[in-house]
DRENBA-388903 format. One record per residue (C-alpha): residue number from 1; residue in one letter; x, y, z. Coordinates in Angstrom, 3 decimals, padded with zeros to 6 digits. Example, Ala and Ser with C-alpha at 12.3 -4.5 7.8 and 13.67 -1.06 7.14 Angstrom:
BEGIN
1;A;012.300;-004.500;007.800
2;S;013.670;-001.060;007.140
***
This chain:
BEGIN
1;X;000.000;000.000;000.000
2;X;001.444;003.350;-001.026
3;X;002.668;004.848;-004.247
4;X;005.496;002.747;-005.740
5;X;005.516;000.322;-002.781
6;X;006.960;-002.949;-004.090
7;X;006.918;-001.604;-007.628
8;X;009.624;-003.960;-008.956
9;X;008.336;-007.129;-007.227
10;X;008.516;-010.147;-009.548
11;X;008.551;-013.403;-007.567
12;X;008.963;-012.263;-003.964
13;X;006.466;-013.537;-001.395
14;X;005.280;-012.897;002.165
15;X;006.290;-009.221;002.070
16;X;004.459;-006.348;003.781
17;X;005.230;-003.013;002.120
18;X;003.465;000.135;003.302
19;X;004.363;003.691;002.366
20;X;005.675;005.734;-000.519
21;X;008.577;003.820;-002.168
22;X;008.567;001.183;000.581
23;X;010.523;-001.795;-000.749
24;X;010.464;-000.149;-004.166
25;X;013.283;-002.230;-005.688
26;X;012.553;-005.631;-004.135
27;X;012.292;-008.183;-006.929
28;X;012.595;-011.641;-005.384
29;X;013.057;-010.876;-001.682
30;X;010.887;-012.790;000.776
31;X;009.449;-012.266;004.250
32;X;010.265;-008.552;004.537
33;X;008.385;-005.807;006.327
34;X;008.931;-002.242;005.107
35;X;006.735;000.455;006.593
36;X;007.396;004.133;005.906
37;X;008.545;006.344;003.074
38;X;011.638;004.836;001.400
39;X;011.904;002.023;003.968
40;X;014.052;-000.797;002.528
41;X;014.280;001.234;-000.676
42;X;017.413;-000.197;-002.362
43;X;016.869;-003.836;-001.483
44;X;016.509;-006.234;-004.411
45;X;016.988;-009.725;-003.014
46;X;016.942;-009.348;000.787
47;X;014.966;-011.740;002.946
48;X;013.815;-011.631;006.569
49;X;014.208;-007.890;007.112
50;X;012.141;-005.419;009.147
51;X;012.438;-001.707;008.289
52;X;009.977;000.645;009.946
53;X;010.348;004.405;009.601
54;X;011.250;007.016;007.028
55;X;014.411;005.846;005.192
56;X;014.895;002.902;007.590
57;X;017.455;000.508;006.021
58;X;017.251;002.642;002.885
59;X;020.543;001.340;001.420
60;X;020.341;-002.352;002.332
61;X;021.411;-004.624;-000.530
62;X;021.944;-007.958;001.245
63;X;021.522;-010.847;-001.178
64;X;019.621;-013.392;000.898
65;X;018.724;-013.494;004.572
66;X;019.679;-010.326;006.446
67;X;018.015;-010.719;009.852
68;X;018.260;-006.907;010.153
69;X;015.670;-004.949;012.095
70;X;015.602;-001.152;011.979
71;X;012.899;000.946;013.582
72;X;012.988;004.731;013.528
73;X;013.493;007.641;011.186
74;X;016.643;006.953;009.132
75;X;017.600;004.037;011.387
76;X;020.391;002.070;009.698
77;X;020.084;004.215;006.588
78;X;023.627;003.543;005.274
79;X;023.738;-000.172;006.098
80;X;024.237;-002.127;002.869
81;X;025.536;-005.694;003.260
82;X;025.645;-006.064;007.039
83;X;023.496;-008.701;008.727
84;X;021.992;-009.557;012.104
85;X;021.708;-005.969;013.342
86;X;019.002;-004.548;015.587
87;X;018.781;-000.770;015.238
88;X;016.101;001.217;017.056
89;X;015.852;004.983;017.383
90;X;015.859;008.288;015.536
91;X;019.013;008.279;013.340
92;X;020.375;005.254;015.238
93;X;023.130;003.677;013.150
94;X;022.454;006.248;010.435
95;X;025.979;006.518;009.017
96;X;027.318;003.070;009.886
97;X;029.744;001.320;007.592
98;X;027.721;-000.672;005.096
99;X;028.963;-004.080;006.199
100;X;028.605;-004.058;009.997
101;X;027.064;-007.149;011.560
102;X;025.676;-008.463;014.842
103;X;025.177;-005.085;016.566
104;X;022.414;-003.920;018.905
105;X;021.962;-000.148;018.662
106;X;019.146;001.493;020.601
107;X;018.542;005.203;021.163
108;X;018.495;008.447;019.218
109;X;021.843;008.831;017.395
110;X;023.181;005.640;019.025
111;X;026.259;004.380;017.146
112;X;025.518;007.006;014.510
113;X;028.688;006.415;012.472
114;X;030.343;003.238;013.719
115;X;031.769;000.433;011.630
116;X;032.553;-002.397;014.055
117;X;030.872;-005.741;014.714
118;X;029.340;-007.389;017.769
119;X;028.720;-004.159;019.695
120;X;025.944;-002.960;021.981
121;X;025.141;000.763;022.170
122;X;022.095;001.771;024.198
123;X;021.220;005.382;024.994
124;X;021.051;008.864;023.514
125;X;024.235;009.684;021.525
126;X;025.877;006.507;022.801
127;X;029.177;005.785;020.988
128;X;027.957;008.304;018.444
129;X;031.045;008.297;016.223
130;X;032.367;004.856;017.068
131;X;035.063;003.686;014.690
132;X;035.920;000.084;013.935
133;X;035.882;-001.162;017.523
134;X;034.463;-004.659;018.041
135;X;032.940;-006.480;021.008
136;X;032.146;-003.320;023.000
137;X;029.246;-002.428;025.289
138;X;028.152;001.188;025.786
139;X;025.077;001.880;027.896
140;X;023.866;005.297;029.019
141;X;023.435;008.701;027.482
142;X;026.686;009.728;025.756
143;X;028.567;006.647;026.997
144;X;031.526;006.178;024.663
145;X;031.358;009.873;023.819
146;X;031.770;011.288;020.357
147;X;035.346;010.267;019.537
148;X;036.338;007.698;016.951
149;X;036.701;004.479;018.955
150;X;039.110;001.902;017.551
151;X;039.842;-000.053;020.743
152;X;038.132;-003.426;021.144
153;X;036.373;-005.071;024.094
154;X;035.526;-001.955;026.115
155;X;032.595;-001.684;028.511
156;X;031.159;001.709;029.503
157;X;027.975;001.937;031.539
158;X;026.754;005.297;032.811
159;X;026.255;008.864;031.622
160;X;029.386;010.030;029.693
161;X;031.411;007.025;030.855
162;X;034.510;006.485;028.668
163;X;033.549;009.738;026.950
164;X;037.006;010.468;025.474
165;X;037.897;006.887;024.551
166;X;039.706;006.350;021.241
167;X;042.179;003.447;020.925
168;X;042.127;002.104;024.489
169;X;041.265;-001.595;024.778
170;X;039.616;-003.790;027.394
171;X;038.571;-000.988;029.743
172;X;035.620;-001.164;032.127
173;X;033.954;002.114;033.127
174;X;030.934;001.860;035.433
175;X;029.224;005.019;036.642
176;X;028.686;008.599;035.560
177;X;031.871;010.076;034.045
178;X;033.889;006.913;034.829
179;X;037.113;006.945;032.733
180;X;035.838;010.181;031.170
181;X;039.290;011.431;030.082
182;X;040.840;008.074;029.150
183;X;041.724;008.062;025.461
184;X;044.381;005.405;024.830
185;X;044.759;003.677;028.195
186;X;044.279;-000.086;028.308
187;X;042.996;-002.612;030.865
188;X;041.560;-000.045;033.307
189;X;038.632;-000.529;035.671
190;X;036.816;002.479;037.131
191;X;033.730;002.393;039.357
192;X;031.697;005.445;040.270
193;X;031.738;009.099;039.331
194;X;035.240;010.179;038.401
***
């Protein structure tokens, strides 16, 4: 339902496409849900995808099963070939590298421009400009800050925890402002407001 929704569909089945240009280019993709203007716009062959919101998963081009879920205006907009991502929130994962996989990103601007795998970012502006860090957990408004994070296996829980982090690895910051100024330090543990 909606102008141009599923316009190029040839043999796809079990798709729900609602909104202007929703799933416009899907030809043989199956079991997709695209709700909102331009949701799942570029997809041709993707299966098992949920895109709800204006421009949600706009650029996805996975050939086959994606297991991606994006809910929110422009959520996961730049994701192309990545799989198994859950992205929820206004502009969450908006500018991510096209091939990221296995991330959970929840909150407005969460992991806005990251390109790592197996990460969790929950909260407003959480790990907003994360780089290619993998296996990290950031929970709380502005946890992980706005720097480009390249260090792997970091955990930051609390408002602005690990805010300045860049290349540091295997740090644990629990509490508001914990490890706030740490940029390149490794193997640190901080509990409480620093």
